[in-house]
matplotlib code that plots the C-alpha trace (Angstrom):
import matplotlib.pyplot as plt

x = [-1.7, 0.5, 4.4, 6.1, 9.0, 11.2, 13.5, 16.3, 18.7, 20.7, 18.2, 15.0, 14.2, 15.2, 13.9, 10.5, 10.3, 11.1, 8.6, 5.9, 6.8, 6.6, 3.1, 2.0, 3.2, 1.7, -1.7, -1.4, 0.1, -2.4, 0.4, 0.0, 3.1, 3.4, 6.4, 7.8, 10.9, 13.0, 16.7, 19.3, 19.6, 16.0, 16.4, 16.6, 13.4, 11.4, 13.0, 10.5, 7.6, 8.7, 9.5, 12.1, 14.7, 16.0, 18.9, 19.8, 22.8, 24.9, 24.6, 26.3, 29.0, 26.8, 25.5, 27.4, 25.8, 22.4, 22.8, 23.6, 20.7, 18.2, 19.4, 18.9, 15.3, 14.4, 14.1, 15.2, 17.4, 18.7, 20.4, 18.3, 19.9, 21.4, 19.3, 16.1, 17.1, 18.5, 15.2, 12.8, 11.4, 8.5, 7.6, 11.4, 11.2, 8.2, 10.0, 13.2, 11.1, 9.1, 12.3, 13.9, 10.9, 10.5, 14.3, 15.8, 19.0, 20.9]
y = [-1.1, -4.1, -3.7, -5.3, -7.4, -8.9, -11.9, -12.7, -15.7, -16.9, -18.3, -17.6, -21.2, -21.2, -17.8, -18.9, -21.7, -19.0, -16.7, -19.3, -19.9, -16.4, -15.9, -18.9, -17.2, -13.7, -15.4, -17.1, -13.9, -11.4, -9.4, -7.1, -7.8, -9.5, -11.7, -12.3, -14.0, -13.3, -14.3, -11.6, -10.8, -9.3, -6.9, -3.9, -4.4, -4.5, -2.1, 0.7, -1.7, -2.8, -1.3, -4.0, -6.0, -9.1, -10.9, -14.6, -15.1, -16.6, -13.4, -11.2, -10.5, -8.4, -6.2, -3.2, -3.2, -3.8, -1.0, 1.5, 0.5, 0.5, 3.8, 5.3, 3.9, 4.7, 1.2, -0.6, -3.7, -6.3, -9.9, -12.8, -14.6, -18.1, -19.6, -18.3, -19.0, -22.5, -23.8, -22.0, -20.2, -18.2, -16.7, -15.7, -14.0, -12.0, -10.8, -9.8, -8.0, -6.1, -5.4, -4.0, -2.0, -0.3, 0.2, 0.7, -0.8, -3.8]
z = [4.5, 4.6, 4.6, 1.7, 2.5, -0.2, 0.6, -1.6, -2.0, -4.7, -7.1, -5.3, -4.2, -0.6, 0.0, -1.7, 1.2, 3.8, 2.5, 2.5, 6.1, 7.1, 5.3, 7.3, 10.4, 9.7, 9.5, 12.8, 14.5, 12.8, 11.4, 8.4, 6.3, 2.9, 2.1, -1.4, -2.5, -5.6, -6.8, -6.0, -9.6, -9.4, -6.5, -8.8, -10.4, -7.0, -4.8, -5.6, -4.5, -1.2, 2.4, 3.4, 1.7, 3.7, 2.3, 3.0, 5.2, 2.6, 0.5, 3.3, 0.9, -1.3, 1.6, 0.6, -2.9, -1.2, 1.3, -1.5, -3.6, -0.6, 0.6, -2.9, -2.9, 0.6, 1.6, 4.8, 4.7, 6.7, 6.8, 7.7, 10.7, 9.9, 12.8, 11.3, 7.7, 8.3, 10.3, 8.0, 11.1, 9.7, 13.2, 13.7, 10.3, 11.1, 14.3, 12.2, 9.6, 12.4, 14.1, 11.0, 9.9, 13.3, 14.2, 11.0, 9.4, 10.9]

ax = plt.figure().add_subplot(projection="3d")
ax.plot(x, y, z, "-o")
ax.set_aspect("equal")
plt.show()
């Protein structure tokens, strides 16, 4: 069964582009991970449906809130590296997601 990853940014637009790049990369790499994107205000509504929450680098300031919400829900979390996010590197994001899913929290 596919692992579900939620990407969040401020309004959901840039994470939408990032998720699209990651979806293309999963097809190319043959990886079973689903990427979705939402705005940071929607995190709470989706925590029970995901395996991993990845936060845009410019939202680092909210990682403490994300951490406590994710720990309560039993969801792994991490911050998308600026290099991956800034270049919309879909394959890089797939690698970040795989590392987080296998290794735990960042």
